[in-house]
C-alpha positions in Angstrom: 0.0 0.0 0.0 1.1 3.5 -0.8 0.0 6.8 0.5 -1.9 9.3 -1.6 1.1 11.7 -1.7 3.5 9.0 -2.7 1.2 7.8 -5.4 0.8 11.4 -6.8 4.6 11.9 -6.8 5.2 8.6 -8.6 2.6 9.5 -11.3 4.2 13.0 -11.8 7.7 11.5 -12.5 8.5 10.9 -16.2 9.1 7.3 -17.3 12.6 6.0 -17.0 12.4 4.2 -20.4 12.4 5.9 -23.7 9.4 5.8 -26.1 9.8 4.2 -29.5 9.3 7.6 -31.2 12.1 9.3 -29.3 14.6 6.5 -30.0 14.5 7.1 -33.8 15.3 10.8 -33.7 17.7 12.2 -31.0 16.4 15.3 -29.3 19.9 16.8 -29.1 22.4 16.7 -32.0 25.6 14.9 -31.2 28.5 17.2 -30.4 31.8 17.0 -32.4 34.7 15.6 -30.4 37.0 18.2 -28.9 40.7 17.7 -29.4 42.7 17.6 -26.2 45.5 20.1 -25.7 48.4 18.5 -23.9 52.0 19.4 -23.1 53.0 17.2 -26.1 50.8 19.1 -28.6 52.1 22.4 -27.3 55.7 21.3 -27.4 56.2 21.8 -23.6 57.9 19.3 -21.5 55.9 18.5 -18.3 57.5 19.3 -15.0 58.0 16.6 -12.4 58.8 17.1 -8.7 62.3 16.5 -7.3 62.9 16.1 -3.6 66.4 15.9 -2.2 67.5 15.7 1.4 70.4 18.1 2.1 71.9 19.4 5.3 70.1 22.3 6.9 73.1 24.6 6.7 73.4 24.2 3.0 69.6 24.8 2.6 70.0 28.0 4.5 72.9 29.1 2.3 70.9 28.4 -0.8 68.0 30.4 0.5 70.2 33.4 1.4 71.9 33.2 -2.0 68.5 33.1 -3.8 67.3 36.1 -1.8 70.5 38.1 -2.4 70.3 37.5 -6.2 66.5 38.2 -6.2 65.5 34.8 -7.7 63.6 31.8 -6.6 65.3 28.8 -5.1 64.1 26.8 -8.2 65.8 29.2 -10.5 69.0 29.1 -8.5 69.1 25.3 -8.5 68.3 25.1 -12.3 71.2 27.5 -13.0 73.5 25.4 -10.9 72.4 22.3 -12.8 73.1 24.2 -16.1 76.7 24.9 -14.8 77.2 21.1 -14.7 76.7 21.0 -18.4 73.1 19.8 -18.5 70.9 21.7 -21.0 68.6 24.1 -19.1 66.9 26.8 -21.1 65.9 30.3 -19.8 62.3 29.2 -20.4 62.9 26.2 -18.1 64.3 28.5 -15.5 61.5 31.0 -15.8 58.9 28.3 -15.4 55.2 28.6 -15.9 54.7 31.3 -13.3 56.0 34.6 -14.6 57.1 37.4 -12.3 55.5 40.7 -12.4 57.8 43.6 -13.2 57.8 46.1 -10.3 
């Protein structure tokens, strides 16, 4: 047994199955597939995290040097890596977050 309110609610809900007439003609036209923009399609190499444990004193010296030179710790480390002969471009050092000019 169902109550009158429940019966009225159930009658007002549309059917869960499609009618035969609606199956032949879709109500909404199909959308064209959207191409995905990825790092590969833009020619940008994705960045990955690097975590290294170093002595606290060295970390403090790196932070002081970065502050003295007015650059990020990331930029300082990438320039040091470049000094080892590994190819690091200025675009790599700048990164995806640009700095505002003051």
